[in-house]
C-alpha positions in Angstrom: 97.3 92.7 36.9 96.2 96.1 38.3 92.9 94.6 39.5 94.7 91.7 41.0 97.1 94.0 43.0 94.1 96.1 44.2 92.6 92.9 45.3 96.0 91.9 46.9 96.0 95.4 48.8 92.6 94.7 50.0 93.4 91.1 51.2 96.6 92.6 53.0 94.6 95.2 54.7 92.0 92.7 55.9 94.8 90.2 57.1 96.6 93.1 58.8 93.4 94.3 60.8 92.7 90.6 61.8 96.3 90.0 62.8 96.7 93.0 64.8 93.4 92.5 66.5 94.5 88.9 67.3 97.5 90.5 69.2 95.1 92.1 71.7 93.9 88.4 72.5 97.3 87.8 73.9 96.8 90.4 76.5 93.4 88.9 77.3 94.9 85.5 77.8 97.5 86.8 80.1 95.0 88.8 82.2 92.7 85.9 82.4 95.4 83.4 83.2 96.7 85.8 85.9 93.4 86.5 87.4 92.4 82.8 87.4 95.6 81.8 89.1 95.1 84.7 91.7 91.6 83.8 92.5 92.5 80.1 92.7 95.4 80.7 95.2 93.8 83.5 97.2 90.1 82.3 97.4 90.5 78.4 96.5 88.2 79.0 93.9 88.6 77.7 90.2 86.2 77.4 87.2 86.8 75.3 84.2 85.3 78.4 82.2 88.5 80.3 82.8 90.6 77.5 81.6 88.5 77.0 78.6 88.5 80.6 77.5 92.3 80.4 77.7 92.4 77.6 75.3 89.9 79.0 73.1 91.8 82.6 72.9 95.0 80.6 72.3 93.2 79.0 69.4 92.1 82.3 68.1 95.6 83.8 68.3 97.1 80.9 66.5 94.4 80.4 63.9 93.6 84.0 63.2 97.5 85.1 63.2 98.6 82.6 60.7 97.6 84.8 57.6 99.3 87.8 59.5 102.5 85.8 59.8 102.4 84.9 56.1 101.6 88.6 55.4 104.8 89.7 57.3 106.8 86.9 55.8 107.6 85.5 59.2 106.5 82.1 58.6 108.8 79.0 59.0 111.0 78.3 55.8 114.1 76.5 54.9 116.5 79.3 54.6 119.6 77.0 54.2 118.3 76.2 50.7 116.2 78.9 49.9 118.5 81.5 51.0 121.1 80.7 48.5 118.4 81.4 45.6 118.1 84.7 43.9 115.0 86.8 44.7 113.4 85.7 41.4 113.9 81.9 42.3 112.8 82.6 45.8 109.6 84.1 44.4 109.1 80.9 42.3 109.7 78.7 45.4 107.0 80.8 47.3 104.5 80.6 44.2 104.9 76.8 43.8 105.0 76.4 47.5 101.6 78.2 48.1 100.1 76.4 45.0 101.1 73.0 45.5 101.3 72.7 49.4 99.8 75.6 51.2 96.4 76.1 49.2 95.6 72.4 49.0 96.3 71.9 52.9 94.3 75.1 53.8 91.4 74.2 51.4 91.2 70.6 52.7 91.2 71.8 56.3 88.1 74.0 55.7 86.3 71.5 53.7 86.7 68.7 56.3 86.2 71.2 59.4 82.9 72.3 58.0 80.9 69.4 58.9 82.1 69.7 62.5 81.4 73.4 62.6 77.8 73.2 61.3 77.0 70.3 63.7 78.4 72.4 66.6 76.5 75.1 65.7 73.1 73.2 65.4 73.6 71.4 68.3 75.0 74.3 70.5 77.7 72.0 71.6 78.9 72.4 75.0 81.9 71.5 76.9 81.4 68.2 78.9 83.2 69.7 81.9 81.3 71.2 84.9 81.2 75.0 84.3 82.4 74.8 80.6 81.8 76.8 77.6 80.0 76.4 74.4 82.2 75.0 71.6 80.9 76.2 68.3 82.9 79.5 68.5 86.1 77.8 68.6 84.9 75.5 65.8 84.3 78.4 63.8 87.8 79.8 64.0 89.3 76.8 62.2 87.6 77.6 58.8 87.9 81.4 59.4 91.3 81.1 60.2 92.3 78.9 57.3 89.9 80.7 55.0 91.9 83.9 55.8 95.2 81.9 55.1 93.8 80.8 51.7 93.1 84.5 51.0 96.5 85.6 52.1 98.3 82.9 50.1 96.3 84.3 47.0 97.7 87.7 47.8 101.1 86.4 48.2 100.9 84.6 44.8 99.8 87.8 43.3 102.5 89.9 44.6 105.2 87.2 43.6 104.0 87.4 40.2 103.8 91.1 39.9 107.5 91.2 41.1 108.5 88.7 38.4 106.9 90.9 35.9 108.7 93.9 37.5 105.7 95.5 38.6 106.4 96.0 42.3 109.5 95.6 44.4 110.3 92.2 45.9 107.3 91.5 48.5 109.7 89.2 50.6 112.1 92.1 51.3 111.6 93.2 55.1 111.1 96.8 53.6 108.0 95.8 51.8 105.9 94.8 54.5 103.7 97.9 53.8 100.8 97.3 51.3 102.1 97.4 47.8 101.8 100.5 45.5 100.4 100.3 42.0 103.2 100.3 39.5 101.1 101.2 36.3 
């Protein structure tokens, strides 16, 4: 279990870095959006590239931020039901939910998105709109984001199992968002 907890800490660190980096994309979207609006109103000039880069960055924020949201335990859950359970029962719900729902869904999305990604890269797919951008970078975000989500789900499973074995504090507690220590 010691190795798995170390692996979990490594995955958490990667997710933390990617998630905090993705936060800066929000600022970029705001600046690009504001700049585009100012240029459009002041000079009556517009470009599809400005609109598309906003969509691409929004996709990056969403896809790269999903694993960070899971790490921070800020994802959507049914607290009306789960909130009534003990922490140990909640850990079991998290484990089973990740194994039977999250991981299969994320793996299927990676699997089925890969042909689109490779086709877009090989063909250097471009937007059909005038002044549009290349599309393969946004296609790459799909397996990258869900791949990171798969890793983070594995990390969460490891932490929940370690909690059930009384090796670490409850990872679902808000005070436990920092990387977990080694209990051995």
